[in-house]
C-alpha positions in Angstrom: 130.3 24.6 17.5 127.6 27.2 18.2 123.9 26.3 18.5 122.7 28.1 15.4 125.1 26.2 13.2 124.1 22.9 14.7 120.4 23.7 14.4 121.0 24.6 10.8 122.8 21.3 10.2 119.9 19.5 11.8 117.3 21.3 9.7 119.2 20.4 6.5 119.6 16.8 7.6 115.9 16.5 8.4 114.9 18.1 5.1 117.2 15.7 3.2 115.7 12.6 5.0 113.6 10.7 2.6 112.3 7.7 4.5 110.7 7.1 7.9 113.7 5.5 9.7 116.0 8.3 8.6 113.4 11.0 9.7 113.1 9.3 13.0 116.8 9.1 13.5 117.0 12.8 12.7 114.2 13.5 15.1 116.2 11.8 17.8 119.2 13.9 16.9 117.1 17.1 17.0 115.7 16.2 20.4 119.2 15.5 21.7 120.3 18.9 20.5 117.3 20.6 22.0 118.1 18.9 25.3 121.7 20.1 25.1 120.6 23.7 24.3 118.0 23.6 27.2 120.7 22.4 29.6 123.1 25.1 28.5 120.5 27.8 28.9 119.5 26.4 32.3 123.0 26.6 33.6 124.4 29.7 31.9 121.6 31.4 30.1 119.7 34.5 31.2 118.2 34.0 34.7 114.6 34.5 33.5 114.9 31.6 31.1 116.3 29.0 33.5 113.0 27.4 34.6 111.6 27.1 31.0 115.0 25.9 29.9 114.9 23.0 32.4 111.4 22.2 31.1 112.8 22.1 27.6 115.5 19.8 28.7 113.0 17.4 30.2 110.6 17.5 27.2 113.4 17.0 24.7 114.7 14.1 26.8 111.2 12.6 26.6 111.3 13.0 22.8 114.6 11.1 22.7 113.1 8.5 25.0 110.0 7.7 23.0 112.0 7.1 19.8 114.3 4.1 19.2 117.8 5.2 19.7 119.6 5.2 16.3 123.0 3.7 16.0 125.0 7.0 16.2 128.7 7.4 16.6 129.5 10.0 19.2 131.4 11.9 16.5 128.2 12.2 14.5 126.1 13.3 17.5 125.4 17.0 16.9 124.5 17.7 20.5 127.9 16.5 21.6 129.5 19.2 19.4 127.6 22.1 21.1 130.3 24.4 22.6 128.4 27.7 22.8 125.0 29.1 22.5 125.8 32.4 20.8 122.8 34.8 20.8 120.0 33.1 22.8 117.2 34.8 20.8 118.6 33.6 17.5 119.2 30.1 18.8 115.7 29.9 20.2 114.1 31.2 17.0 116.0 28.6 14.9 115.3 25.9 17.5 111.6 26.7 17.3 111.7 26.4 13.5 113.5 23.0 13.8 110.9 21.7 16.2 108.0 22.8 13.9 109.6 21.1 10.9 110.3 18.1 13.0 106.6 17.8 14.0 105.5 18.0 10.4 108.0 15.4 9.3 106.9 13.1 12.0 103.2 13.6 11.0 104.2 12.3 7.5 106.0 9.3 9.0 103.0 8.5 11.3 100.6 8.8 8.4 102.6 6.3 6.3 103.5 3.9 9.1 102.9 0.3 8.4 103.1 -0.8 12.1 101.5 0.4 15.3 104.9 0.8 17.1 106.2 3.3 14.6 102.8 5.2 14.6 102.8 5.5 18.4 106.4 6.5 18.6 105.7 9.3 16.1 102.6 10.4 17.9 104.4 10.7 21.2 107.4 12.4 19.5 105.0 14.9 17.9 103.6 15.7 21.3 107.1 16.2 22.7 108.0 18.5 19.7 104.8 20.6 20.3 105.4 20.9 24.0 109.1 21.7 23.5 108.2 24.4 21.0 105.8 25.9 23.5 108.7 26.2 26.0 110.8 27.8 23.3 108.0 30.3 22.6 107.8 31.1 26.3 111.5 31.7 26.5 111.3 34.1 23.5 108.4 35.9 25.2 110.4 36.3 28.4 113.4 37.6 26.4 111.2 40.1 24.6 109.7 41.2 28.0 113.2 41.6 29.5 114.3 43.6 26.5 111.2 45.8 26.7 112.1 46.5 30.4 115.6 47.4 29.5 114.4 49.8 26.7 112.0 51.5 29.2 114.8 52.0 31.7 117.0 53.5 29.0 114.3 56.0 28.1 113.5 57.0 31.6 114.7 60.5 32.6 117.8 60.6 34.7 
């Protein structure tokens, strides 16, 4: 399945999550998906994105690591269903939106947390979401710069 469809599924699942444990499970899924997308971009994406993509992979892995791993069947793991990236720009724009929504959902969970463990898991996961989103923004900036260079070359006289 392509990245955009998986990101859309994650955004819907996150939006439909009504309690803290479910939001945290969806956060884990979202980080696993971001990690898979980062890995795919690092291996086969545009060369100018590879360093930032590796950084995204590491940060998303940290996001998974700070949250308790939910009991997820491999068939239900969205990241495992990633078969293609599709358009990198669209995938990154959608991933950035998912990470922003994820951060806001985790703020709500942290604010309502009854125990310190949940609170701190959320705080660290929020930090990972923010830093991951920064990597996504940088990759989008690099794509825009590359596309600007291509347009300039196309306009240059013969």
